[in-house]
GUVEXKOL-873797 format. One record per residue (C-alpha): residue in three letters; x, y, z; residue number from 0. Coordinates in pm, 1 decimal, padded with zeros to 6 digits. Example, Ala and Ser with C-alpha at 12.3 -4.5 7.8 and 13.67 -1.06 7.14 Angstrom:
2
R:ALA:01230.0:-00450.0:00780.0:0 $
R:SER:01367.0:-00106.0:00714.0:1 $
***
This chain:
76
R:MET:02410.9:03526.1:01134.3:0 $
R:LEU:02628.3:03555.3:00829.5:1 $
R:GLN:02998.3:03608.9:00882.5:2 $
R:LEU:03250.5:03642.5:00578.3:3 $
R:GLN:03545.2:03524.1:00516.8:4 $
R:GLY:03807.8:03551.0:00283.9:5 $
R:VAL:04164.2:03725.6:00214.5:6 $
R:TRP:04321.3:04057.0:00131.2:7 $
R:ILE:04626.4:04020.8:-00117.3:8 $
R:HIS:04870.2:04351.7:-00139.4:9 $
R:SER:05028.7:04261.0:-00408.6:10 $
R:GLU:05346.6:04422.8:-00631.8:11 $
R:ILE:05283.8:04221.8:-00954.3:12 $
R:LYS:04927.8:04158.7:-01210.8:13 $
R:GLU:04778.8:03836.6:-01171.3:14 $
R:ASP:04660.8:03651.8:-01456.6:15 $
R:GLU:04285.1:03738.7:-01435.6:16 $
R:GLU:04110.5:03425.1:-01582.6:17 $
R:LYS:04343.0:03150.7:-01346.2:18 $
R:LEU:04316.0:03388.1:-01087.2:19 $
R:THR:03917.2:03395.5:-01121.0:20 $
R:ALA:03874.1:02997.2:-01229.4:21 $
R:TYR:04105.7:02887.4:-00932.5:22 $
R:PHE:03891.1:03092.7:-00706.1:23 $
R:ARG:03561.5:02977.2:-00823.9:24 $
R:HIS:03717.1:02635.3:-00909.6:25 $
R:ASN:03955.8:02537.7:-00617.6:26 $
R:LEU:03868.1:02708.1:-00333.7:27 $
R:LYS:03540.2:02609.3:-00095.5:28 $
R:ARG:03273.9:02814.3:-00132.1:29 $
R:LYS:03171.7:02748.0:00247.3:30 $
R:LYS:03511.6:02869.5:00361.1:31 $
R:VAL:03627.1:03135.9:00139.5:32 $
R:HIS:03383.6:03400.7:00028.6:33 $
R:PHE:03558.5:03628.0:-00077.8:34 $
R:ALA:03932.4:03758.7:-00203.1:35 $
R:ILE:04076.2:04116.3:-00235.7:36 $
R:LEU:04380.1:04239.1:-00456.5:37 $
R:SER:04489.7:04557.6:-00365.9:38 $
R:ASP:04740.9:04821.5:-00239.3:39 $
R:TRP:04722.3:05106.9:00024.8:40 $
R:LYS:04489.7:05284.0:-00217.9:41 $
R:ASP:04105.3:05319.5:-00258.6:42 $
R:ASP:04084.7:05063.3:-00562.9:43 $
R:ALA:04081.7:04686.7:-00588.4:44 $
R:TYR:04024.9:04368.6:-00776.0:45 $
R:VAL:03724.8:04186.6:-00604.7:46 $
R:LEU:03658.3:03862.4:-00639.2:47 $
R:ALA:03318.2:03745.7:-00462.2:48 $
R:ARG:03081.1:03459.2:-00382.2:49 $
R:ASN:02797.6:03670.1:-00543.7:50 $
R:ARG:02725.5:04048.4:-00627.9:51 $
R:ILE:02577.5:04116.2:-00280.4:52 $
R:ILE:02888.7:04025.1:-00091.4:53 $
R:ALA:03100.4:04262.9:-00354.2:54 $
R:PHE:02909.8:04534.9:-00278.8:55 $
R:LEU:02876.2:04502.6:00117.8:56 $
R:LEU:03224.6:04477.6:00093.3:57 $
R:LYS:03327.5:04756.1:-00119.9:58 $
R:ARG:03106.4:04941.3:00070.2:59 $
R:ALA:03259.0:04873.0:00423.5:60 $
R:PHE:03634.1:04968.9:00258.2:61 $
R:GLY:03570.5:05206.1:00053.4:62 $
R:LEU:03693.6:05037.4:-00246.1:63 $
R:THR:03649.8:05124.1:-00614.9:64 $
R:GLU:03686.1:04837.3:-00884.8:65 $
R:SER:03980.1:04817.8:-01015.1:66 $
R:LYS:04153.0:04569.2:-01281.8:67 $
R:ARG:04502.7:04754.6:-01202.0:68 $
R:PHE:04611.0:04473.0:-01056.4:69 $
R:VAL:04509.3:04186.8:-01291.6:70 $
R:SER:04654.7:04140.3:-01629.5:71 $
R:ASN:04460.0:03937.6:-01981.2:72 $
R:ASP:04827.0:03972.8:-02160.4:73 $
R:TYR:04932.8:03593.5:-02052.9:74 $
R:ALA:05079.0:03420.1:-02255.0:75 $
***
């Protein structure tokens, strides 16, 4: 049986996409944190997942569409 573990972050600010993705991939333990979702109360979200299957399952289960509204590449 597979049990996914992760975080759902409700944020009012945009996160640095590059740093956030790098931290997720390189600093969080793969076997302990399978996903991170940045969203608000709408149906779009920025989804970080260990693979495409996990991302697909999360979006389907929660009725989410991919969005970059919660991240930015404009940080210096």
